[in-house]
MIGU-31981 format. One record per residue (C-alpha): residue number from 1; y, z negated, x negated. Coordinates in steps of 0.2 Angstrom, whole numbers, plus 2048, in hexadecimal, padded with zeros to 3 digits. Example, Ala and Ser with C-alpha at 12.3 -4.5 7.8 and 13.67 -1.06 7.14 Angstrom:
// MIGU-31981
+------+-----+-----+-----+
: resi :  yy :  zz :  xx :
+------+-----+-----+-----+
:    1 : 7EA : 7D9 : 7C2 :
:    2 : 7FB : 7DC : 7BC :
+------+-----+-----+-----+
END
This chain:
// MIGU-31981
+------+-----+-----+-----+
: resi :  yy :  zz :  xx :
+------+-----+-----+-----+
:    1 : 7BA : 303 : DCE :
:    2 : 7BA : 317 : DCD :
:    3 : 7AE : 31F : DBF :
:    4 : 7B5 : 322 : DAF :
:    5 : 7B5 : 334 : DAC :
:    6 : 7AB : 33E : DA1 :
:    7 : 7AA : 33B : D8D :
:    8 : 7B6 : 34A : D87 :
:    9 : 7C1 : 344 : D94 :
:   10 : 7C1 : 335 : D90 :
:   11 : 7C1 : 339 : D7B :
:   12 : 7D2 : 343 : D80 :
:   13 : 7DB : 335 : D86 :
:   14 : 7D8 : 329 : D78 :
:   15 : 7DE : 338 : D6A :
:   16 : 7EE : 33D : D73 :
:   17 : 7F1 : 32C : D7A :
:   18 : 7F2 : 330 : D8A :
:   19 : 7FB : 327 : D96 :
:   20 : 7F8 : 32E : DA3 :
:   21 : 7E6 : 324 : D9F :
:   22 : 7EC : 312 : D9C :
:   23 : 7E5 : 305 : DA7 :
:   24 : 7DB : 311 : DAC :
:   25 : 7CB : 30D : D9F :
:   26 : 7CA : 303 : D8C :
:   27 : 7BF : 30A : D7E :
:   28 : 7B9 : 2FE : D73 :
:   29 : 7B5 : 302 : D5F :
:   30 : 7A8 : 2FE : D57 :
:   31 : 7AC : 2FC : D47 :
:   32 : 7B6 : 2EF : D4B :
:   33 : 7B0 : 2E7 : D5B :
:   34 : 7C2 : 2EA : D64 :
:   35 : 7C6 : 2F2 : D74 :
:   36 : 7D7 : 2FA : D76 :
:   37 : 7E1 : 304 : D82 :
:   38 : 7E1 : 318 : D7F :
:   39 : 7F6 : 316 : D7D :
:   40 : 7F0 : 307 : D6D :
:   41 : 7FC : 30E : D5C :
:   42 : 7ED : 309 : D54 :
:   43 : 7E6 : 316 : D47 :
:   44 : 7D9 : 320 : D52 :
:   45 : 7C9 : 31C : D50 :
:   46 : 7B8 : 326 : D4E :
:   47 : 7B2 : 330 : D5C :
:   48 : 7A0 : 329 : D58 :
:   49 : 7A2 : 31A : D56 :
:   50 : 7AD : 317 : D69 :
:   51 : 7A6 : 30E : D78 :
:   52 : 7B0 : 312 : D8A :
:   53 : 7B1 : 303 : D96 :
:   54 : 7BB : 304 : DA9 :
:   55 : 7C2 : 2F2 : DA5 :
:   56 : 7C5 : 2E5 : D97 :
:   57 : 7BB : 2D9 : D9F :
:   58 : 7AA : 2E6 : D9D :
:   59 : 7AF : 2E9 : D8A :
:   60 : 7B2 : 2D7 : D8A :
:   61 : 7A1 : 2D4 : D91 :
:   62 : 798 : 2E0 : D87 :
:   63 : 79E : 2D6 : D77 :
:   64 : 7B1 : 2DC : D71 :
:   65 : 7C3 : 2D7 : D6E :
:   66 : 7D1 : 2D9 : D74 :
:   67 : 7DD : 2E0 : D6A :
:   68 : 7EC : 2D9 : D65 :
:   69 : 7FA : 2E8 : D64 :
:   70 : 7F5 : 2EF : D73 :
:   71 : 7EE : 2E2 : D7E :
:   72 : 7E3 : 2EC : D89 :
:   73 : 7DF : 2DB : D9A :
:   74 : 7F3 : 2D5 : D99 :
:   75 : 7FB : 2E7 : D99 :
:   76 : 7F2 : 2ED : DAA :
:   77 : 7F3 : 2DE : DB2 :
:   78 : 806 : 2DC : DAF :
:   79 : 80A : 2ED : DB8 :
:   80 : 800 : 2EA : DC6 :
:   81 : 80B : 2D9 : DCA :
:   82 : 81A : 2DF : DC7 :
:   83 : 816 : 2ED : DD4 :
:   84 : 80D : 2E2 : DDF :
:   85 : 81F : 2D5 : DDC :
:   86 : 829 : 2E6 : DE0 :
:   87 : 821 : 2EA : DF2 :
:   88 : 822 : 2D6 : DF9 :
:   89 : 833 : 2D7 : DF3 :
:   90 : 839 : 2E4 : E02 :
:   91 : 82A : 2E2 : E0C :
:   92 : 835 : 2EA : E1A :
:   93 : 838 : 2F8 : E0E :
:   94 : 829 : 2FB : E02 :
:   95 : 82B : 309 : DF6 :
:   96 : 822 : 317 : DF6 :
:   97 : 815 : 319 : DE9 :
:   98 : 81C : 327 : DDE :
:   99 : 82C : 31B : DDF :
:  100 : 824 : 30D : DDA :
:  101 : 81B : 316 : DCA :
:  102 : 82A : 31C : DC5 :
:  103 : 831 : 30B : DC7 :
:  104 : 826 : 307 : DB8 :
:  105 : 826 : 314 : DB0 :
:  106 : 813 : 31A : DB4 :
:  107 : 80E : 32B : DC0 :
:  108 : 806 : 325 : DD1 :
:  109 : 7F5 : 32A : DCD :
:  110 : 7F4 : 31F : DBF :
:  111 : 7FC : 310 : DC9 :
:  112 : 7F1 : 313 : DD6 :
:  113 : 7E3 : 312 : DCB :
:  114 : 7E8 : 302 : DC0 :
:  115 : 7E7 : 2FB : DD4 :
:  116 : 7D8 : 301 : DD7 :
:  117 : 7D1 : 2F7 : DC7 :
:  118 : 7D9 : 2E8 : DC8 :
:  119 : 7D9 : 2E3 : DDB :
:  120 : 7CD : 2F0 : DE4 :
:  121 : 7D8 : 2F7 : DEF :
:  122 : 7E8 : 305 : DED :
:  123 : 7FB : 302 : DED :
:  124 : 7FE : 306 : DFF :
:  125 : 7EC : 2FB : E05 :
:  126 : 7F8 : 2ED : DFD :
:  127 : 807 : 2F0 : E06 :
:  128 : 7FC : 2F1 : E14 :
:  129 : 7F3 : 2E1 : E13 :
:  130 : 804 : 2D6 : E0C :
:  131 : 80B : 2DD : E1C :
:  132 : 7FE : 2D5 : E27 :
:  133 : 7FD : 2C5 : E1D :
:  134 : 80F : 2C1 : E21 :
:  135 : 80D : 2C9 : E34 :
:  136 : 801 : 2BA : E33 :
:  137 : 80A : 2AC : E2C :
:  138 : 81B : 2AF : E37 :
:  139 : 80E : 2AD : E47 :
:  140 : 807 : 29E : E40 :
:  141 : 819 : 298 : E3C :
:  142 : 81C : 299 : E4F :
:  143 : 82A : 2A9 : E4A :
:  144 : 825 : 2B6 : E5B :
:  145 : 81B : 2C5 : E58 :
:  146 : 829 : 2D0 : E5B :
:  147 : 831 : 2C7 : E4E :
:  148 : 823 : 2C6 : E43 :
:  149 : 820 : 2D6 : E42 :
:  150 : 830 : 2DE : E3D :
:  151 : 831 : 2D0 : E32 :
:  152 : 821 : 2D5 : E29 :
:  153 : 827 : 2E5 : E25 :
:  154 : 822 : 2F0 : E36 :
:  155 : 82B : 2FE : E3B :
:  156 : 825 : 2FC : E4B :
:  157 : 81A : 2F1 : E58 :
:  158 : 80F : 2FE : E57 :
:  159 : 80C : 2FF : E46 :
:  160 : 802 : 2F0 : E48 :
:  161 : 7FA : 2F2 : E56 :
:  162 : 7F3 : 301 : E52 :
:  163 : 7E3 : 2F8 : E47 :
:  164 : 7E6 : 2E5 : E4E :
:  165 : 7D6 : 2E4 : E58 :
:  166 : 7CD : 2EC : E47 :
:  167 : 7D8 : 2E0 : E3B :
:  168 : 7DB : 2D2 : E42 :
:  169 : 7CD : 2D1 : E4F :
:  170 : 7D9 : 2CD : E5D :
:  171 : 7E9 : 2D4 : E63 :
:  172 : 7F8 : 2CD : E5A :
:  173 : 7FD : 2C3 : E6B :
:  174 : 7EF : 2BB : E6A :
:  175 : 7EF : 2B7 : E59 :
:  176 : 800 : 2AE : E5D :
:  177 : 7FB : 2A5 : E69 :
:  178 : 7EC : 29B : E62 :
:  179 : 7E0 : 2A9 : E6B :
:  180 : 7E9 : 2AB : E7C :
:  181 : 7E1 : 2B5 : E88 :
:  182 : 7D2 : 2B2 : E80 :
:  183 : 7C0 : 2AD : E87 :
:  184 : 7B4 : 2A3 : E7A :
:  185 : 7A4 : 29F : E7E :
:  186 : 79C : 291 : E71 :
:  187 : 78C : 288 : E71 :
:  188 : 785 : 278 : E69 :
:  189 : 776 : 277 : E61 :
:  190 : 76E : 26C : E55 :
:  191 : 764 : 26E : E45 :
:  192 : 760 : 265 : E35 :
:  193 : 770 : 266 : E2E :
:  194 : 778 : 25D : E3D :
:  195 : 780 : 265 : E4D :
:  196 : 788 : 279 : E4C :
:  197 : 795 : 27E : E59 :
:  198 : 793 : 292 : E5C :
:  199 : 7A1 : 29C : E62 :
:  200 : 7A5 : 2AC : E66 :
:  201 : 7AF : 2B9 : E6D :
:  202 : 7A9 : 2C9 : E77 :
:  203 : 7AB : 2D1 : E64 :
:  204 : 7A0 : 2C5 : E5B :
:  205 : 79E : 2B3 : E54 :
:  206 : 7B1 : 2AC : E4D :
:  207 : 7AB : 29B : E4A :
:  208 : 799 : 293 : E44 :
:  209 : 79E : 27F : E3E :
:  210 : 794 : 275 : E39 :
:  211 : 796 : 260 : E3D :
:  212 : 78E : 24D : E44 :
:  213 : 794 : 24E : E54 :
:  214 : 798 : 25A : E61 :
:  215 : 7AA : 252 : E66 :
:  216 : 7AE : 255 : E53 :
:  217 : 7A9 : 268 : E55 :
:  218 : 7B2 : 26C : E66 :
:  219 : 7C2 : 265 : E5F :
:  220 : 7C3 : 271 : E50 :
:  221 : 7BE : 27D : E5C :
:  222 : 7CD : 279 : E65 :
:  223 : 7D8 : 277 : E57 :
:  224 : 7D4 : 28A : E52 :
:  225 : 7D6 : 290 : E63 :
:  226 : 7E3 : 285 : E6B :
:  227 : 7E6 : 291 : E7A :
:  228 : 7D5 : 29B : E7B :
:  229 : 7CD : 297 : E8B :
:  230 : 7BD : 28F : E84 :
:  231 : 7AA : 28F : E8C :
:  232 : 79D : 288 : E88 :
:  233 : 78E : 295 : E8D :
:  234 : 77E : 28E : E83 :
:  235 : 775 : 29E : E8C :
:  236 : 780 : 2AC : E86 :
:  237 : 782 : 2A5 : E74 :
:  238 : 76E : 2A1 : E74 :
:  239 : 769 : 2B2 : E6A :
:  240 : 777 : 2AC : E5C :
:  241 : 773 : 29B : E5B :
:  242 : 75F : 2A0 : E5C :
:  243 : 764 : 2AC : E49 :
:  244 : 76B : 29C : E41 :
:  245 : 75C : 290 : E48 :
:  246 : 752 : 29D : E3E :
:  247 : 75A : 29F : E2F :
:  248 : 759 : 28B : E2F :
:  249 : 748 : 28F : E2D :
:  250 : 747 : 29A : E20 :
:  251 : 749 : 2AC : E25 :
:  252 : 757 : 2B6 : E1C :
:  253 : 75F : 2BE : E27 :
:  254 : 76E : 2B7 : E2E :
:  255 : 776 : 2C9 : E37 :
:  256 : 783 : 2C6 : E46 :
:  257 : 791 : 2CE : E4A :
:  258 : 7A3 : 2C7 : E46 :
:  259 : 7B5 : 2C6 : E4E :
:  260 : 7BF : 2BD : E3F :
:  261 : 7CE : 2BD : E39 :
:  262 : 7D1 : 2BE : E26 :
:  263 : 7DE : 2C4 : E18 :
:  264 : 7D9 : 2D3 : E0D :
:  265 : 7D3 : 2C7 : E01 :
:  266 : 7CC : 2BB : E0B :
:  267 : 7C1 : 2CD : E15 :
:  268 : 7BC : 2D4 : E02 :
:  269 : 7B5 : 2C1 : DFD :
:  270 : 7AC : 2BE : E0D :
:  271 : 7A5 : 2D0 : E0B :
:  272 : 7A0 : 2CC : DFB :
:  273 : 796 : 2BA : DFF :
:  274 : 78D : 2C3 : E0C :
:  275 : 785 : 2CF : DFF :
:  276 : 780 : 2BF : DF4 :
:  277 : 76B : 2C1 : DF8 :
:  278 : 763 : 2B4 : E01 :
:  279 : 75E : 2A7 : DF4 :
:  280 : 76C : 2AB : DE7 :
:  281 : 77C : 2A5 : DE2 :
:  282 : 78B : 2A9 : DD8 :
:  283 : 799 : 2A1 : DD0 :
:  284 : 7AD : 2A2 : DD7 :
:  285 : 7B0 : 2AC : DC7 :
:  286 : 7A2 : 2B8 : DCB :
:  287 : 7A5 : 2BA : DDC :
:  288 : 7B8 : 2C0 : DD4 :
:  289 : 7B3 : 2CB : DCB :
:  290 : 7A5 : 2D6 : DD6 :
:  291 : 7B8 : 2D8 : DE2 :
:  292 : 7C0 : 2DE : DD3 :
:  293 : 7CC : 2CE : DD3 :
:  294 : 7C4 : 2C6 : DC1 :
:  295 : 7D3 : 2B7 : DC1 :
:  296 : 7D3 : 2B4 : DD5 :
:  297 : 7C4 : 2A6 : DD1 :
:  298 : 7D0 : 299 : DDA :
:  299 : 7D4 : 2A3 : DE7 :
:  300 : 7C1 : 2A8 : DEC :
:  301 : 7BD : 297 : DEE :
:  302 : 7CC : 294 : DF9 :
:  303 : 7C6 : 2A3 : E02 :
:  304 : 7B3 : 298 : E05 :
:  305 : 7BC : 28A : E0B :
:  306 : 7C6 : 296 : E18 :
:  307 : 7B4 : 29D : E1B :
:  308 : 7B4 : 29A : E31 :
:  309 : 7A1 : 2A0 : E34 :
:  310 : 797 : 296 : E28 :
:  311 : 789 : 29C : E26 :
:  312 : 789 : 2AE : E2D :
:  313 : 794 : 2AF : E1D :
:  314 : 78C : 2A5 : E10 :
:  315 : 799 : 29D : E08 :
:  316 : 78D : 28E : E00 :
:  317 : 787 : 29B : DF4 :
:  318 : 796 : 29A : DEA :
:  319 : 797 : 28E : DDD :
:  320 : 7A4 : 288 : DCC :
:  321 : 7A0 : 290 : DBE :
:  322 : 793 : 281 : DB6 :
:  323 : 788 : 282 : DC4 :
:  324 : 78F : 274 : DCF :
:  325 : 790 : 275 : DE1 :
:  326 : 7A1 : 274 : DE1 :
:  327 : 7A8 : 273 : DF1 :
:  328 : 7A3 : 276 : E05 :
:  329 : 7AB : 274 : E14 :
:  330 : 79D : 26C : E1D :
:  331 : 79A : 25E : E0D :
:  332 : 78F : 261 : E00 :
:  333 : 780 : 25B : E05 :
:  334 : 781 : 267 : E12 :
:  335 : 783 : 274 : E03 :
:  336 : 774 : 26E : DF8 :
:  337 : 769 : 26B : E07 :
:  338 : 76C : 282 : E0D :
:  339 : 76B : 286 : DF9 :
:  340 : 75A : 27D : DF6 :
:  341 : 755 : 282 : E08 :
:  342 : 757 : 295 : E01 :
:  343 : 74F : 292 : DF0 :
:  344 : 742 : 28D : DF8 :
:  345 : 740 : 27B : DF8 :
:  346 : 748 : 275 : E08 :
:  347 : 745 : 26D : E19 :
:  348 : 73F : 27D : E24 :
+------+-----+-----+-----+
END
């Protein structure tokens, strides 16, 4: 979230009902308990009775309620939604920022601020993430790599390949073919949570799963990477396995190199999960708030369920709003025991 301008700039925006700052902040009036957009047509308040907030959620957390005339929470979200819808309609020719802003009656800088405030990214980053998501969806549906590249809106294959390794964890061709051409080594170890499978490429860990039998864990690995060369190599992954077992003995440090595929949204959720301190938890709503998308609690839950590297990305630290455990890919009993461990009450 962008820092607020200085107080004189904020007050001038309120006094002049500045369209340029609409969506960049809200102001709250102490005497009424209401917060508004800078362009609100209501009578201007006294300067000394005004407080400023970067987002509606901050104003509400401070005890203020939204103005019914200017509807500050809905306005910013609606503009961003319209812009996202416009970019999604024409993936092969997404409008440049000045054109997109003009269609909405905003300035480019204003629209950019709205995106950062609402989604935590710029319009350009949103368009890039959506192109990557369309490419991944296309290849998963069986499209040829070239068809998926152009169908996703890339002007040429080089535009995707430039950053493919960093963003996909493998080349687009390898991703399309279920890991074809990749050597993935794996190991199976025993712990008090049951059996664990760790698998990785030369770049890092790509899968950490929990289960009851080796056969089921190996089958899941084959489903995830059906065309990769899978080799059991206990020695090669011994250090990673030892780090996981140390964590299960109560060590708070579990920082391993990762080679995982993720959408832009999943990546931000997983980073937020890794930022939760050992022994603490967050609700899905709190995680959504931390990544700048307070309405995305349900999507956060889906991202947790899709996490391929359990424990390293600690999705077990995510709880429902009421504090209950919610779901867990490897079973609620394992989630309960992990949380008990981290809070100093469990095995190890």
